[in-house]
C-alpha positions in Angstrom: -42.6 65.2 -2.0 -44.8 66.6 -4.8 -42.8 69.3 -5.4 -39.8 68.2 -7.8 -39.5 71.7 -9.2 -37.6 72.4 -5.9 -34.2 72.7 -6.4 -30.9 70.9 -4.7 -29.9 73.9 -3.4 -33.1 74.8 -1.8 -33.6 71.6 -0.2 -29.9 72.7 2.0 -31.0 76.1 2.2 -33.9 76.2 3.2 -35.6 72.6 4.6 -32.3 70.6 6.0 -30.9 73.8 7.3 -33.9 74.8 8.9 -34.1 71.5 11.0 -30.3 71.4 11.6 -30.5 74.3 13.5 -33.7 72.9 15.6 -31.3 70.0 16.8 -28.5 72.1 17.9 -30.4 74.6 19.6 -33.1 72.3 21.5 -30.3 70.1 22.2 -28.3 72.4 23.4 -30.5 73.4 26.0 -31.0 70.0 27.1 -27.4 69.4 27.2 -27.6 73.0 29.6 -30.3 71.1 31.3 -28.1 68.0 31.8 -25.1 70.4 33.4 -27.3 71.6 35.9 -29.2 68.6 37.1 -26.4 66.3 37.2 -23.9 69.5 38.5 -21.2 69.3 36.3 -19.3 71.9 34.4 -20.1 72.9 30.9 -18.3 71.2 28.2 -18.9 72.1 24.3 -16.4 69.6 23.3 -18.7 66.9 25.2 -21.6 68.8 23.5 -20.4 68.5 19.9 -19.6 64.9 20.2 -22.6 63.6 21.9 -24.4 65.2 19.3 -22.5 64.1 16.6 -22.6 60.7 17.6 -25.4 60.0 19.5 -27.9 62.9 20.6 -28.5 64.8 23.8 -32.5 63.5 24.1 -33.7 60.1 23.3 -36.5 61.2 21.2 -34.6 63.4 18.6 -34.0 60.2 16.4 -36.7 61.3 14.5 -34.7 64.5 14.5 -32.0 62.6 12.7 -33.9 60.7 10.5 -36.3 63.3 9.4 -32.5 64.6 8.3 -31.5 61.5 6.7 -34.9 62.1 4.9 -34.7 65.7 3.5 -31.2 64.9 2.3 -33.0 61.8 -0.3 -35.6 64.1 -0.9 -34.7 65.0 -4.5 -34.0 61.2 -5.2 -37.5 59.9 -3.9 -39.3 63.2 -5.7 -38.4 61.4 -8.7 -38.5 57.7 -7.4 -42.3 57.9 -6.3 -43.5 59.4 -9.6 -41.9 56.5 -11.6 -43.4 53.4 -9.5 -46.4 51.9 -10.4 -48.9 49.9 -8.0 -47.6 46.8 -8.7 -44.2 48.5 -7.2 -45.9 49.7 -4.3 -47.6 46.7 -3.6 -44.1 44.6 -4.0 -42.5 47.2 -1.6 -45.1 47.1 0.9 -45.0 42.9 1.0 -40.5 43.1 0.8 -41.3 45.3 4.0 -43.3 42.9 5.8 -41.4 39.6 4.9 -38.2 40.9 5.7 -39.1 43.1 8.8 -41.8 41.1 10.3 -42.6 37.2 8.9 -39.2 36.2 8.9 -37.6 37.7 12.0 -40.8 36.2 13.7 -40.4 32.7 12.3 -36.6 32.5 12.6 -36.8 33.5 16.3 -39.5 31.3 16.8 -37.6 28.3 15.0 -34.3 29.0 16.9 -35.0 31.3 20.0 -32.6 34.4 18.1 -29.7 31.8 17.6 -30.0 32.0 14.2 -30.8 34.5 11.6 -30.6 34.9 7.9 -27.0 36.2 6.4 -26.7 39.8 6.9 -25.7 40.1 3.0 -29.0 39.4 1.9 -30.1 42.7 3.3 -32.4 44.8 1.6 -32.8 48.0 3.7 -32.2 50.7 1.4 -35.6 50.4 0.2 -37.4 48.8 3.3 -35.6 51.0 5.9 -37.7 54.3 6.9 -35.9 57.1 5.0 -37.3 55.2 1.5 -40.2 53.2 2.7 -42.3 55.2 4.5 -42.3 58.6 2.4 -43.2 56.2 -0.7 -46.0 54.8 1.0 -47.1 58.2 1.8 -47.0 59.2 -1.5 -48.5 56.2 -2.6 -51.4 56.0 -0.1 -52.2 59.8 -0.7 -51.9 60.5 -4.4 -52.3 57.0 -6.5 -54.8 54.7 -4.0 -58.6 54.7 -5.0 -60.4 54.7 -1.8 -64.2 54.9 -3.2 -66.5 52.2 -2.2 -63.5 50.4 0.4 -65.7 50.2 3.0 -65.4 45.8 3.3 -61.3 46.1 2.5 -61.2 48.5 5.3 -62.6 46.2 7.8 -60.4 43.1 6.3 -57.8 46.0 6.8 -58.2 46.4 10.3 -59.3 42.8 10.9 -55.0 42.4 10.0 -53.8 45.1 11.5 -55.0 43.5 14.8 -53.8 40.3 14.0 -50.4 42.0 13.4 -50.2 43.7 16.8 -50.8 40.7 18.9 -49.0 38.6 17.4 -46.2 41.5 18.0 -47.6 41.6 21.3 -46.9 37.7 22.0 -43.4 37.7 20.0 -42.6 40.5 23.2 -44.1 37.8 25.5 -42.0 34.7 24.2 -38.7 36.5 23.7 -38.7 37.8 27.4 -39.5 34.4 28.4 -36.6 32.9 26.5 -34.4 35.8 27.4 -35.7 36.5 31.0 -35.1 40.1 29.7 -37.9 42.8 30.1 -36.0 45.8 29.8 -37.8 48.3 27.5 -35.3 49.1 24.8 -33.6 45.4 24.5 -37.4 43.0 25.2 -38.8 45.2 22.6 -37.1 44.6 19.4 -40.8 43.6 17.7 -42.9 46.2 18.8 -42.2 47.0 15.3 -42.2 44.2 13.1 -45.8 45.0 11.6 -45.9 48.7 12.5 -46.2 49.6 8.7 -49.5 47.9 8.2 -50.9 49.7 11.2 -49.7 52.7 10.1 -51.4 52.0 6.5 -54.6 51.0 8.4 -54.4 54.1 10.4 -54.3 56.6 7.4 -56.0 54.8 5.1 -59.1 54.8 8.0 -59.1 58.5 8.5 -58.5 59.3 4.7 -61.8 57.8 4.2 -63.5 58.7 7.1 -62.8 62.3 6.7 -64.3 62.1 2.9 -67.3 61.0 4.0 -68.2 63.4 7.5 -68.5 66.9 7.8 -66.6 67.8 10.8 -68.1 70.8 12.8 -65.4 73.8 12.5 -65.0 74.1 16.2 -63.2 70.4 16.2 -61.8 71.6 13.0 -60.1 73.8 14.2 -59.2 72.4 17.6 -57.7 69.6 15.3 -55.7 72.6 13.2 -54.5 74.0 16.2 -53.4 70.6 17.9 -51.5 69.7 14.8 -49.7 73.0 14.3 -48.3 72.3 17.4 -46.9 68.3 17.5 -43.5 69.8 16.3 -43.2 71.5 19.0 -44.8 69.2 22.2 -42.5 66.9 20.6 -39.6 68.8 21.2 -40.2 69.6 25.0 -42.6 66.9 26.1 -39.5 65.0 27.3 -38.2 68.1 29.4 -41.8 68.5 31.0 -41.9 64.2 31.3 -38.8 64.7 33.5 -39.7 67.6 35.7 -39.8 67.5 39.3 -43.5 68.6 39.2 -44.8 65.9 36.7 -42.4 63.2 38.0 -44.5 63.9 41.6 -47.8 63.5 39.3 -46.6 60.2 38.7 -46.0 59.2 42.3 -49.8 60.6 43.0 -51.3 58.3 40.4 -49.2 55.5 40.7 -48.8 55.2 44.8 -51.6 57.8 46.2 -54.4 56.4 44.1 -52.8 53.0 43.3 -53.6 52.7 39.7 -51.9 50.1 37.9 -48.8 51.0 35.3 -50.6 51.0 32.1 -53.3 53.6 33.7 -50.7 55.4 35.4 -49.0 55.8 32.6 -52.2 56.9 30.0 -52.7 59.5 32.1 -49.6 60.9 32.6 -48.9 60.9 28.9 -52.3 63.0 28.4 -51.5 65.3 30.8 -47.7 65.8 29.5 -48.9 66.3 26.0 -51.7 68.8 27.2 -48.9 71.0 29.7 -47.4 70.7 26.2 -50.1 72.1 23.8 -50.7 74.9 26.4 -47.2 76.2 27.0 -47.1 76.0 22.4 -50.2 77.9 22.5 -48.4 80.7 25.3 -45.6 81.3 23.2 -47.4 81.2 19.9 -49.8 84.1 21.7 -46.5 85.7 22.2 -44.8 85.7 18.9 -48.0 87.0 17.7 -47.7 89.9 19.8 -43.8 90.5 18.8 -44.7 90.3 15.2 -43.1 86.9 14.8 -44.6 84.0 12.5 
């Protein structure tokens, strides 16, 4: 965000093209896996159409959004430098009002039968492509974290209240509609996610200004951080593999753990496996002289 000297051509040639290649390549791998597991012939037209209008891996929504962000990057770089603190706080307030408070109150009042006129749409500034890069720049470059420990405690209190409200609204909607399906019942799960993001970002930044991290843990965190993107690309394939499906059966049916405990253990093992695979790939690439 801070490198406004980078030309638009460079953004497209180096940043957008790189993510586009990753998206197409890994989508093609998931497409091939689908052909094998579902035993149907390879259809390149089907691959291209689904890649264009949907995705071949539900977690790849992030890559599509990231492409949109990179396309807007030249504008956002100019925007963030011109905004004052008052503008940033106003942006946060707009997001909380239109993405959190208003949807919650109108659902409590009318149980989803009445909603604000769709023409009153502020998503151009509260959408994730604009909102989160701007707030991230603000927190990193313009917010002073000196002597903010008391404010941080208050922020965590607000964060827990927002999480509790999201949980309650998810429960309330399930009571009203009888719908507990993951993809349709959780429309309130991210109503106040901005508060959570801000709280965690500020807390980590503040704590790391106050403490000295031992070298071992610093190297471990940096290593894991460098592996996040690769783990993200492959974690669904690992999770849906036959071996890990059997692990889920062990946790939930043989060990009789509840769904939540099983899910936590299962996710930990999926991420750990992805991290180990990434380390192996990194070693092989280093041996071949590929960076």
